[in-house]
Z-matrix of the N, CA and C atoms (Angstrom, degrees):
N
C 1 1.458
C 2 1.534 1 110.81
N 3 1.316 2 115.49 1 -49.36
C 4 1.466 3 119.48 2 179.84
C 5 1.515 4 111.60 3 -63.13
N 6 1.345 5 116.72 4 -38.33
C 7 1.458 6 120.05 5 178.27
C 8 1.528 7 111.39 6 -65.99
N 9 1.339 8 117.38 7 -34.91
C 10 1.447 9 121.45 8 176.95
C 11 1.537 10 111.47 9 -63.41
N 12 1.315 11 116.08 10 -41.51
C 13 1.479 12 121.17 11 178.93
C 14 1.516 13 109.66 12 -65.52
N 15 1.318 14 117.25 13 -43.15
C 16 1.464 15 120.61 14 179.99
C 17 1.531 16 109.51 15 -63.27
N 18 1.335 17 118.09 16 -42.92
C 19 1.465 18 120.91 17 177.95
C 20 1.500 19 112.68 18 -61.71
N 21 1.330 20 116.76 19 -40.19
C 22 1.468 21 120.82 20 179.28
C 23 1.523 22 110.57 21 -64.82
N 24 1.332 23 117.53 22 -41.01
C 25 1.448 24 121.03 23 178.08
C 26 1.534 25 110.07 24 -63.45
N 27 1.313 26 117.07 25 -41.26
C 28 1.476 27 120.45 26 178.28
C 29 1.526 28 110.34 27 -61.95
N 30 1.324 29 117.44 28 -42.87
C 31 1.487 30 120.75 29 178.56
C 32 1.521 31 110.44 30 -61.98
N 33 1.321 32 116.83 31 -42.51
C 34 1.477 33 120.69 32 178.87
C 35 1.508 34 110.02 33 -62.15
N 36 1.312 35 117.71 34 -42.91
C 37 1.453 36 120.99 35 178.91
C 38 1.511 37 111.43 36 -63.04
N 39 1.333 38 116.48 37 -37.24
C 40 1.469 39 120.97 38 178.68
C 41 1.506 40 111.38 39 -62.92
N 42 1.331 41 118.70 40 -46.22
C 43 1.452 42 120.66 41 -178.47
C 44 1.530 43 110.36 42 -68.41
N 45 1.320 44 116.83 43 -38.92
C 46 1.479 45 119.07 44 178.22
C 47 1.512 46 109.80 45 -64.23
N 48 1.333 47 118.32 46 -38.40
C 49 1.459 48 120.47 47 178.13
C 50 1.522 49 111.39 48 -63.30
N 51 1.312 50 118.00 49 -37.46
C 52 1.453 51 121.12 50 176.99
C 53 1.527 52 111.12 51 -63.84
N 54 1.325 53 116.08 52 -39.12
C 55 1.467 54 120.69 53 179.81
C 56 1.529 55 109.66 54 -70.99
N 57 1.334 56 117.23 55 -37.61
C 58 1.473 57 121.32 56 176.72
C 59 1.532 58 109.69 57 -62.80
N 60 1.325 59 117.15 58 -39.96
C 61 1.489 60 119.71 59 177.50
C 62 1.524 61 110.07 60 -57.38
N 63 1.340 62 116.57 61 -41.51
C 64 1.442 63 120.16 62 178.07
C 65 1.513 64 111.75 63 -63.42
N 66 1.320 65 116.78 64 -42.56
C 67 1.459 66 121.58 65 177.35
C 68 1.526 67 109.99 66 -59.43
N 69 1.320 68 116.65 67 -47.85
C 70 1.453 69 120.60 68 -179.69
C 71 1.512 70 111.19 69 -63.09
N 72 1.316 71 117.73 70 -42.75
C 73 1.456 72 122.56 71 179.21
C 74 1.532 73 110.89 72 -57.88
N 75 1.310 74 115.06 73 -39.32
C 76 1.469 75 120.32 74 -179.72
C 77 1.534 76 112.64 75 -79.03
N 78 1.313 77 117.16 76 -13.33
C 79 1.478 78 121.99 77 179.08
C 80 1.510 79 113.02 78 71.45
N 81 1.341 80 116.02 79 30.91
C 82 1.476 81 120.12 80 -177.39
C 83 1.515 82 111.38 81 -100.57
N 84 1.338 83 115.41 82 145.08
C 85 1.452 84 118.88 83 173.21
C 86 1.540 85 107.58 84 -79.67
N 87 1.325 86 116.21 85 176.42
C 88 1.471 87 119.82 86 -175.72
C 89 1.517 88 112.53 87 -59.86
N 90 1.312 89 117.37 88 -43.14
C 91 1.460 90 120.99 89 -178.30
C 92 1.530 91 110.42 90 -65.15
N 93 1.311 92 117.65 91 -45.72
C 94 1.476 93 121.60 92 179.38
C 95 1.524 94 110.65 93 -60.84
N 96 1.323 95 115.74 94 -44.56
C 97 1.465 96 119.55 95 -177.77
C 98 1.530 97 110.92 96 -66.74
N 99 1.315 98 116.35 97 -43.98
C 100 1.467 99 120.15 98 178.91
C 101 1.533 100 110.53 99 -60.03
N 102 1.308 101 117.25 100 -42.81
C 103 1.452 102 119.66 101 178.04
C 104 1.527 103 111.80 102 -66.05
N 105 1.311 104 117.06 103 -35.15
C 106 1.461 105 121.32 104 177.27
C 107 1.533 106 110.60 105 -57.63
N 108 1.324 107 115.39 106 -46.24
C 109 1.463 108 118.88 107 -176.73
C 110 1.529 109 112.97 108 -89.83
N 111 1.323 110 116.30 109 -4.55
C 112 1.472 111 121.26 110 172.63
C 113 1.508 112 114.74 111 83.01
N 114 1.329 113 116.76 112 34.65
C 115 1.472 114 119.11 113 175.24
C 116 1.519 115 110.31 114 -124.16
N 117 1.294 116 116.43 115 167.25
C 118 1.450 117 122.29 116 177.11
C 119 1.524 118 110.06 117 -66.58
N 120 1.337 119 117.82 118 132.80
C 121 1.469 120 119.48 119 -179.91
C 122 1.507 121 115.04 120 -57.69
N 123 1.328 122 116.65 121 -35.90
C 124 1.464 123 118.39 122 -179.97
C 125 1.530 124 110.54 123 -69.13
N 126 1.318 125 118.12 124 -31.41
C 127 1.464 126 121.76 125 176.46
C 128 1.534 127 109.50 126 -64.78
N 129 1.333 128 116.22 127 -44.15
C 130 1.463 129 120.12 128 179.05
C 131 1.532 130 110.15 129 -62.43
N 132 1.291 131 118.64 130 -42.33
C 133 1.472 132 121.50 131 178.87
C 134 1.535 133 110.53 132 -61.56
N 135 1.313 134 116.76 133 -42.46
C 136 1.481 135 119.81 134 179.34
C 137 1.527 136 111.32 135 -65.97
N 138 1.335 137 116.87 136 -37.91
C 139 1.460 138 119.17 137 177.22
C 140 1.528 139 110.09 138 -64.76
N 141 1.325 140 116.74 139 -44.29
C 142 1.454 141 120.79 140 -179.41
C 143 1.527 142 111.46 141 -61.31
N 144 1.321 143 117.35 142 -36.90
C 145 1.463 144 121.91 143 -178.65
C 146 1.530 145 112.35 144 -81.36
N 147 1.300 146 117.36 145 -5.91
C 148 1.460 147 120.54 146 -177.60
C 149 1.508 148 114.75 147 80.23
N 150 1.351 149 115.25 148 13.24
C 151 1.459 150 120.47 149 -179.69
C 152 1.526 151 111.94 150 -87.10
N 153 1.322 152 115.55 151 -11.74
C 154 1.469 153 121.13 152 179.43
C 155 1.522 154 107.21 153 -142.09
N 156 1.319 155 115.78 154 139.97
C 157 1.452 156 119.59 155 178.30
C 158 1.515 157 111.33 156 -81.42
N 159 1.330 158 117.54 157 146.47
C 160 1.479 159 119.53 158 175.24
C 161 1.519 160 109.19 159 -68.57
N 162 1.314 161 116.26 160 119.76
C 163 1.464 162 122.54 161 -179.12
C 164 1.523 163 110.32 162 -84.26
N 165 1.330 164 115.51 163 167.51
C 166 1.448 165 120.27 164 175.92
C 167 1.536 166 110.41 165 -61.51
N 168 1.321 167 117.23 166 -40.07
C 169 1.468 168 120.79 167 178.56
C 170 1.526 169 110.05 168 -62.35
N 171 1.311 170 117.28 169 -40.59
C 172 1.467 171 121.08 170 178.37
C 173 1.530 172 109.72 171 -61.86
N 174 1.322 173 115.64 172 -48.01
C 175 1.474 174 119.54 173 -178.79
C 176 1.524 175 111.62 174 -63.24
N 177 1.329 176 117.33 175 -38.26
C 178 1.457 177 120.73 176 175.55
C 179 1.522 178 111.60 177 -62.49
N 180 1.332 179 115.89 178 -40.51
C 181 1.482 180 120.17 179 178.40
C 182 1.522 181 109.79 180 -62.09
N 183 1.313 182 117.03 181 -43.20
C 184 1.466 183 120.49 182 179.63
C 185 1.524 184 109.94 183 -62.06
N 186 1.334 185 117.27 184 -47.38
C 187 1.478 186 120.18 185 -179.95
C 188 1.523 187 110.84 186 -61.50
N 189 1.321 188 116.70 187 -40.40
C 190 1.477 189 119.44 188 -178.59
C 191 1.542 190 111.84 189 -63.25
N 192 1.308 191 117.24 190 -40.85
C 193 1.475 192 120.90 191 -176.87
C 194 1.530 193 112.47 192 -91.24
N 195 1.318 194 116.38 193 -26.19
C 196 1.467 195 121.26 194 -177.07
C 197 1.544 196 109.08 195 -129.90
N 198 1.341 197 116.33 196 69.00
C 199 1.473 198 119.48 197 -172.03
C 200 1.531 199 114.21 198 -59.94
N 201 1.301 200 118.80 199 -23.42
C 202 1.449 201 120.69 200 178.77
C 203 1.539 202 112.74 201 -67.19
N 204 1.337 203 117.55 202 -14.30
C 205 1.486 204 120.78 203 175.24
C 206 1.524 205 112.14 204 -89.93
N 207 1.304 206 116.09 205 1.65
C 208 1.449 207 121.13 206 -176.69
C 209 1.538 208 112.72 207 -55.25
N 210 1.293 209 117.45 208 -48.54
C 211 1.455 210 121.22 209 -177.49
C 212 1.537 211 111.24 210 -63.37
N 213 1.314 212 116.68 211 -40.82
C 214 1.462 213 120.41 212 178.92
C 215 1.529 214 109.51 213 -62.37
N 216 1.318 215 116.57 214 -44.11
C 217 1.475 216 120.24 215 -179.71
C 218 1.501 217 111.24 216 -69.29
N 219 1.312 218 119.36 217 -41.45
C 220 1.455 219 121.61 218 178.21
C 221 1.520 220 111.12 219 -61.75
N 222 1.335 221 116.48 220 -40.41
C 223 1.463 222 119.34 221 178.07
C 224 1.519 223 110.41 222 -63.49
N 225 1.302 224 117.17 223 -41.93
C 226 1.459 225 121.99 224 176.65
C 227 1.512 226 110.65 225 -58.26
N 228 1.308 227 116.39 226 -47.29
C 229 1.465 228 120.13 227 -176.94
C 230 1.527 229 110.99 228 -68.82
N 231 1.318 230 117.96 229 -35.49
C 232 1.465 231 122.06 230 -177.83
C 233 1.532 232 111.63 231 -70.21
N 234 1.317 233 116.64 232 -22.15
C 235 1.463 234 120.55 233 -178.66
C 236 1.509 235 112.43 234 -84.93
N 237 1.314 236 116.64 235 10.80
C 238 1.462 237 118.02 236 172.28
C 239 1.499 238 116.19 237 104.72
N 240 1.307 239 117.52 238 36.80
C 241 1.479 240 119.51 239 175.06
C 242 1.489 241 109.96 240 -55.69
């Protein structure tokens, strides 16, 4: 059970890191990036810090605005989110 939780946290960190790479590539600060994908900037900051888990709504927002990340997100979800 504990190992499952640890693995899930690692998967979440992996997907968040992929999204952060996109933010960095675009040269956007947290507020600009959050507005791009249509979420509250403070929510994005909490997700980045690991204080909040990426929700399905968050992942949908990312896919809608950044469709090229769709495969990465689908792979994350298929592995047992």
